[in-house]
Z-matrix of the N, CA and C atoms (Angstrom, degrees):
N
C 1 1.441
C 2 1.528 1 110.72
N 3 1.291 2 117.19 1 -4.50
C 4 1.455 3 121.17 2 -178.33
C 5 1.527 4 112.80 3 -86.59
N 6 1.340 5 117.33 4 7.26
C 7 1.459 6 120.62 5 -179.27
C 8 1.526 7 112.05 6 -66.61
N 9 1.333 8 117.19 7 -26.09
C 10 1.460 9 121.61 8 -179.89
C 11 1.521 10 110.35 9 -120.28
N 12 1.323 11 115.56 10 152.35
C 13 1.458 12 120.22 11 176.61
C 14 1.527 13 109.36 12 -72.56
N 15 1.317 14 115.96 13 163.52
C 16 1.458 15 121.08 14 179.17
C 17 1.537 16 110.76 15 -59.87
N 18 1.332 17 116.69 16 -41.23
C 19 1.469 18 120.23 17 178.39
C 20 1.515 19 112.56 18 -62.35
N 21 1.324 20 116.36 19 -40.45
C 22 1.464 21 120.38 20 178.51
C 23 1.521 22 110.91 21 -67.22
N 24 1.337 23 116.54 22 -39.08
C 25 1.469 24 119.81 23 175.95
C 26 1.521 25 110.24 24 -61.31
N 27 1.323 26 115.91 25 -43.41
C 28 1.469 27 120.06 26 -179.57
C 29 1.529 28 110.22 27 -57.72
N 30 1.316 29 117.10 28 -45.36
C 31 1.467 30 121.05 29 -179.63
C 32 1.521 31 110.30 30 -65.17
N 33 1.329 32 118.15 31 -42.89
C 34 1.466 33 121.01 32 179.61
C 35 1.529 34 111.15 33 -60.75
N 36 1.308 35 116.66 34 -50.70
C 37 1.464 36 120.99 35 -177.19
C 38 1.528 37 110.50 36 -66.33
N 39 1.322 38 117.40 37 -42.99
C 40 1.469 39 120.83 38 179.20
C 41 1.521 40 110.66 39 -62.05
N 42 1.321 41 117.35 40 -39.04
C 43 1.467 42 120.80 41 179.73
C 44 1.529 43 111.42 42 -64.19
N 45 1.326 44 116.31 43 -42.08
C 46 1.466 45 120.21 44 178.20
C 47 1.530 46 110.13 45 -63.13
N 48 1.326 47 116.71 46 -45.93
C 49 1.463 48 120.34 47 179.97
C 50 1.534 49 111.64 48 -64.25
N 51 1.318 50 117.10 49 -39.88
C 52 1.466 51 120.68 50 177.43
C 53 1.525 52 111.18 51 -64.36
N 54 1.316 53 116.90 52 -39.70
C 55 1.466 54 121.11 53 179.66
C 56 1.530 55 109.95 54 -64.34
N 57 1.330 56 117.15 55 -42.08
C 58 1.469 57 121.42 56 177.45
C 59 1.529 58 109.63 57 -61.85
N 60 1.321 59 116.57 58 -44.80
C 61 1.471 60 120.45 59 179.43
C 62 1.530 61 110.74 60 -63.06
N 63 1.314 62 117.29 61 -41.22
C 64 1.471 63 120.54 62 179.93
C 65 1.524 64 111.13 63 -63.51
N 66 1.318 65 117.13 64 -41.61
C 67 1.464 66 120.73 65 178.17
C 68 1.527 67 110.05 66 -62.22
N 69 1.331 68 116.45 67 -46.67
C 70 1.468 69 120.48 68 -179.34
C 71 1.526 70 111.31 69 -62.81
N 72 1.323 71 117.40 70 -43.14
C 73 1.463 72 120.56 71 -179.76
C 74 1.530 73 112.12 72 -66.03
N 75 1.328 74 116.70 73 -39.36
C 76 1.472 75 119.65 74 177.04
C 77 1.524 76 111.35 75 -63.78
N 78 1.322 77 116.74 76 -40.78
C 79 1.462 78 119.70 77 178.52
C 80 1.521 79 111.05 78 -64.02
N 81 1.323 80 117.38 79 -41.23
C 82 1.472 81 120.63 80 178.01
C 83 1.521 82 110.71 81 -63.34
N 84 1.328 83 116.27 82 -42.96
C 85 1.459 84 119.69 83 179.49
C 86 1.524 85 110.83 84 -66.29
N 87 1.303 86 117.68 85 -38.20
C 88 1.463 87 121.16 86 177.87
C 89 1.520 88 110.75 87 -60.89
N 90 1.331 89 116.74 88 -42.31
C 91 1.467 90 120.54 89 178.35
C 92 1.518 91 111.34 90 -68.13
N 93 1.329 92 116.21 91 -44.03
C 94 1.455 93 120.57 92 -176.94
C 95 1.532 94 111.77 93 -64.72
N 96 1.323 95 116.86 94 -40.72
C 97 1.459 96 121.02 95 -177.15
C 98 1.528 97 112.84 96 -93.10
N 99 1.320 98 117.20 97 -6.95
C 100 1.459 99 120.14 98 -178.27
C 101 1.522 100 112.48 99 64.77
N 102 1.330 101 115.90 100 40.56
C 103 1.470 102 121.37 101 -178.91
C 104 1.522 103 109.85 102 -113.98
N 105 1.319 104 117.25 103 99.25
C 106 1.465 105 119.81 104 -179.58
C 107 1.532 106 112.93 105 -62.39
N 108 1.323 107 117.80 106 -26.64
C 109 1.464 108 120.05 107 -179.70
C 110 1.525 109 110.82 108 -63.39
N 111 1.329 110 117.73 109 -32.62
C 112 1.463 111 120.46 110 176.54
C 113 1.525 112 111.18 111 -70.54
N 114 1.333 113 116.24 112 -35.58
C 115 1.464 114 120.02 113 175.53
C 116 1.525 115 109.97 114 -61.15
N 117 1.339 116 116.66 115 -44.08
C 118 1.456 117 120.35 116 -179.75
C 119 1.530 118 111.34 117 -66.45
N 120 1.322 119 116.84 118 -33.66
C 121 1.466 120 120.01 119 175.94
C 122 1.531 121 109.86 120 -64.25
N 123 1.334 122 116.89 121 -44.35
C 124 1.463 123 120.67 122 177.98
C 125 1.529 124 110.75 123 -61.96
N 126 1.309 125 116.74 124 -43.54
C 127 1.467 126 120.70 125 179.13
C 128 1.530 127 110.79 126 -64.03
N 129 1.320 128 116.71 127 -36.38
C 130 1.469 129 120.90 128 -179.48
C 131 1.526 130 112.26 129 -67.56
N 132 1.322 131 116.67 130 -17.05
C 133 1.462 132 121.00 131 178.46
C 134 1.532 133 111.98 132 -78.18
N 135 1.321 134 117.61 133 -15.11
C 136 1.463 135 121.89 134 -174.94
C 137 1.530 136 114.11 135 -61.22
N 138 1.343 137 120.35 136 -45.73
C 139 1.469 138 117.68 137 179.29
C 140 1.530 139 113.26 138 -59.90
N 141 1.323 140 118.11 139 -35.00
C 142 1.461 141 120.38 140 177.65
C 143 1.533 142 110.64 141 -66.94
N 144 1.327 143 116.43 142 -35.63
C 145 1.470 144 120.19 143 176.43
C 146 1.526 145 110.25 144 -65.51
N 147 1.313 146 117.22 145 -44.07
C 148 1.473 147 121.33 146 178.00
C 149 1.528 148 109.21 147 -60.81
N 150 1.325 149 116.56 148 -41.26
C 151 1.462 150 121.55 149 178.15
C 152 1.526 151 110.94 150 -58.92
N 153 1.318 152 116.85 151 -46.63
C 154 1.464 153 120.89 152 -179.96
C 155 1.521 154 111.14 153 -64.37
N 156 1.322 155 116.88 154 -40.16
C 157 1.463 156 120.14 155 179.07
C 158 1.524 157 111.34 156 -66.55
N 159 1.325 158 117.28 157 -36.89
C 160 1.464 159 120.60 158 177.35
C 161 1.525 160 110.34 159 -64.41
N 162 1.327 161 116.80 160 -42.07
C 163 1.464 162 120.29 161 179.13
C 164 1.528 163 110.75 162 -64.57
N 165 1.316 164 116.75 163 -44.10
C 166 1.469 165 120.01 164 178.95
C 167 1.525 166 111.45 165 -62.69
N 168 1.322 167 116.77 166 -40.41
C 169 1.466 168 120.41 167 179.28
C 170 1.513 169 111.02 168 -63.65
N 171 1.318 170 117.01 169 -44.35
C 172 1.466 171 120.67 170 179.94
C 173 1.524 172 110.15 171 -62.30
N 174 1.333 173 117.00 172 -44.13
C 175 1.460 174 120.22 173 178.58
C 176 1.529 175 111.35 174 -66.04
N 177 1.327 176 117.20 175 -36.72
C 178 1.466 177 121.08 176 -179.96
C 179 1.525 178 110.80 177 -57.98
N 180 1.322 179 115.70 178 -36.32
C 181 1.463 180 120.72 179 179.71
C 182 1.529 181 111.49 180 -96.36
N 183 1.333 182 116.14 181 33.16
C 184 1.470 183 123.60 182 174.14
C 185 1.524 184 113.51 183 54.55
N 186 1.319 185 116.53 184 39.68
C 187 1.468 186 121.96 185 175.93
C 188 1.534 187 111.90 186 53.87
N 189 1.320 188 115.03 187 43.18
C 190 1.460 189 121.70 188 -177.61
C 191 1.525 190 111.84 189 -61.16
N 192 1.320 191 115.33 190 135.19
C 193 1.466 192 120.43 191 177.82
C 194 1.533 193 111.42 192 -62.73
N 195 1.329 194 116.90 193 -27.17
C 196 1.465 195 120.36 194 178.50
C 197 1.525 196 111.67 195 -66.00
N 198 1.310 197 116.60 196 -22.22
C 199 1.465 198 121.45 197 -179.84
C 200 1.521 199 111.55 198 -106.65
N 201 1.322 200 117.12 199 23.29
C 202 1.468 201 122.15 200 -178.47
C 203 1.525 202 111.84 201 -57.97
N 204 1.323 203 117.05 202 -25.93
C 205 1.472 204 120.81 203 178.20
C 206 1.523 205 112.26 204 -61.54
N 207 1.335 206 117.23 205 -25.72
C 208 1.466 207 120.15 206 177.34
C 209 1.523 208 111.34 207 -64.58
N 210 1.323 209 116.81 208 -31.15
C 211 1.467 210 120.35 209 177.94
C 212 1.526 211 109.67 210 -67.02
N 213 1.320 212 115.82 211 -41.55
C 214 1.467 213 120.40 212 177.52
C 215 1.529 214 110.35 213 -65.93
N 216 1.343 215 116.42 214 -43.12
C 217 1.457 216 120.75 215 176.97
C 218 1.525 217 110.24 216 -60.28
N 219 1.317 218 116.57 217 -45.02
C 220 1.462 219 121.13 218 -179.63
C 221 1.531 220 111.13 219 -61.35
N 222 1.307 221 117.25 220 -44.12
C 223 1.466 222 120.47 221 179.87
C 224 1.531 223 110.99 222 -65.19
N 225 1.325 224 115.99 223 -43.57
C 226 1.468 225 119.54 224 179.21
C 227 1.516 226 112.09 225 -64.65
N 228 1.325 227 116.82 226 -41.56
C 229 1.474 228 120.15 227 179.08
C 230 1.522 229 111.56 228 -67.67
N 231 1.330 230 116.63 229 -33.81
C 232 1.465 231 119.60 230 176.96
C 233 1.529 232 109.89 231 -64.45
N 234 1.322 233 116.66 232 -46.87
C 235 1.470 234 120.04 233 179.28
C 236 1.529 235 110.98 234 -63.04
N 237 1.330 236 116.16 235 -46.71
C 238 1.463 237 120.38 236 178.32
C 239 1.526 238 110.94 237 -61.71
N 240 1.332 239 116.19 238 -43.49
C 241 1.463 240 121.04 239 -179.80
C 242 1.516 241 112.33 240 -62.03
N 243 1.328 242 116.93 241 -41.94
C 244 1.463 243 119.83 242 178.40
C 245 1.528 244 111.11 243 -62.68
N 246 1.327 245 116.40 244 -42.07
C 247 1.467 246 119.82 245 178.60
C 248 1.529 247 110.64 246 -66.00
N 249 1.332 248 116.93 247 -43.72
C 250 1.472 249 120.51 248 179.33
C 251 1.519 250 111.75 249 -62.62
N 252 1.322 251 116.77 250 -43.05
C 253 1.462 252 120.18 251 179.04
C 254 1.524 253 111.62 252 -65.49
N 255 1.312 254 117.23 253 -38.36
C 256 1.469 255 119.84 254 177.55
C 257 1.529 256 110.27 255 -63.58
N 258 1.325 257 117.22 256 -45.11
C 259 1.471 258 120.35 257 178.73
C 260 1.525 259 112.00 258 -65.09
N 261 1.319 260 116.97 259 -41.46
C 262 1.459 261 120.44 260 -179.99
C 263 1.527 262 111.42 261 -66.40
N 264 1.338 263 117.35 262 -38.75
C 265 1.467 264 120.81 263 177.49
C 266 1.526 265 110.40 264 -66.57
N 267 1.319 266 116.30 265 -41.00
C 268 1.468 267 120.21 266 176.84
C 269 1.532 268 110.19 267 -62.73
N 270 1.321 269 117.22 268 -42.60
C 271 1.462 270 121.59 269 178.35
C 272 1.525 271 110.94 270 -62.96
N 273 1.319 272 117.14 271 -41.95
C 274 1.463 273 121.43 272 178.42
C 275 1.528 274 110.48 273 -62.48
N 276 1.313 275 117.11 274 -44.95
C 277 1.463 276 121.34 275 177.94
C 278 1.527 277 110.88 276 -61.72
N 279 1.311 278 116.08 277 -45.04
C 280 1.472 279 121.32 278 179.87
C 281 1.525 280 110.86 279 -60.87
N 282 1.331 281 116.78 280 -43.42
C 283 1.472 282 120.73 281 -179.83
C 284 1.526 283 111.32 282 -67.23
N 285 1.332 284 116.75 283 -39.48
C 286 1.463 285 120.24 284 179.30
C 287 1.527 286 111.00 285 -65.79
N 288 1.313 287 116.79 286 -35.93
C 289 1.471 288 119.69 287 177.88
C 290 1.521 289 111.37 288 -70.14
N 291 1.325 290 117.42 289 -32.25
C 292 1.467 291 121.39 290 178.82
C 293 1.520 292 111.31 291 -75.22
N 294 1.329 293 116.86 292 -29.97
C 295 1.459 294 122.32 293 -175.43
C 296 1.528 295 109.13 294 -127.50
N 297 1.358 296 117.78 295 75.89
C 298 1.469 297 119.57 296 -177.52
C 299 1.519 298 111.03 297 -66.48
N 300 1.351 299 117.19 298 158.13
C 301 1.466 300 120.80 299 179.87
C 302 1.527 301 111.52 300 -59.79
N 303 1.326 302 115.67 301 150.31
C 304 1.463 303 120.84 302 178.45
C 305 1.523 304 109.69 303 -68.89
N 306 1.339 305 116.83 304 151.87
C 307 1.456 306 122.10 305 179.34
C 308 1.510 307 109.88 306 -99.43
N 309 1.345 308 115.68 307 149.39
C 310 1.461 309 118.77 308 176.47
C 311 1.536 310 109.64 309 -87.41
N 312 1.321 311 117.19 310 -177.20
C 313 1.460 312 122.48 311 -176.03
C 314 1.525 313 112.79 312 -62.27
N 315 1.319 314 118.39 313 -25.70
C 316 1.459 315 122.45 314 -178.05
C 317 1.510 316 112.15 315 -87.92
N 318 1.292 317 117.60 316 2.28
C 319 1.462 318 121.48 317 179.37
C 320 1.512 319 113.55 318 87.76
N 321 1.316 320 118.76 319 -2.45
C 322 1.450 321 121.89 320 178.72
C 323 1.534 322 110.74 321 -88.86
N 324 1.314 323 114.26 322 162.84
C 325 1.464 324 118.50 323 179.62
C 326 1.524 325 109.19 324 -89.74
N 327 1.297 326 115.68 325 149.85
C 328 1.458 327 120.17 326 173.14
C 329 1.518 328 108.81 327 -134.68
N 330 1.310 329 114.70 328 156.83
C 331 1.470 330 120.02 329 -178.22
C 332 1.510 331 110.60 330 -70.67
N 333 1.329 332 113.56 331 147.11
C 334 1.469 333 119.08 332 177.84
C 335 1.477 334 110.14 333 -87.46
């Protein structure tokens, strides 16, 4: 576990926890607003979370050669995650363009 400094560990662990919180918050917002595109965005974040967990696990075991497969898993999940996030963002944009926000009485837009 001494492969990384304490500060680097803090950033790794905090990033994983923040990613989990972001996924949970997006799912709640998707349910509250009835926007399936937000649900898909949250789901698309999962491979990146798996990637981060694989990296943390490998570092936890001092970058052991026996766990070298975690590096391959991490790289594959990063690539998959980037593609999933790009598709989910495109889907969200497409849905927002199809369903623009409602207008108020003055003709201006307001948040839903």
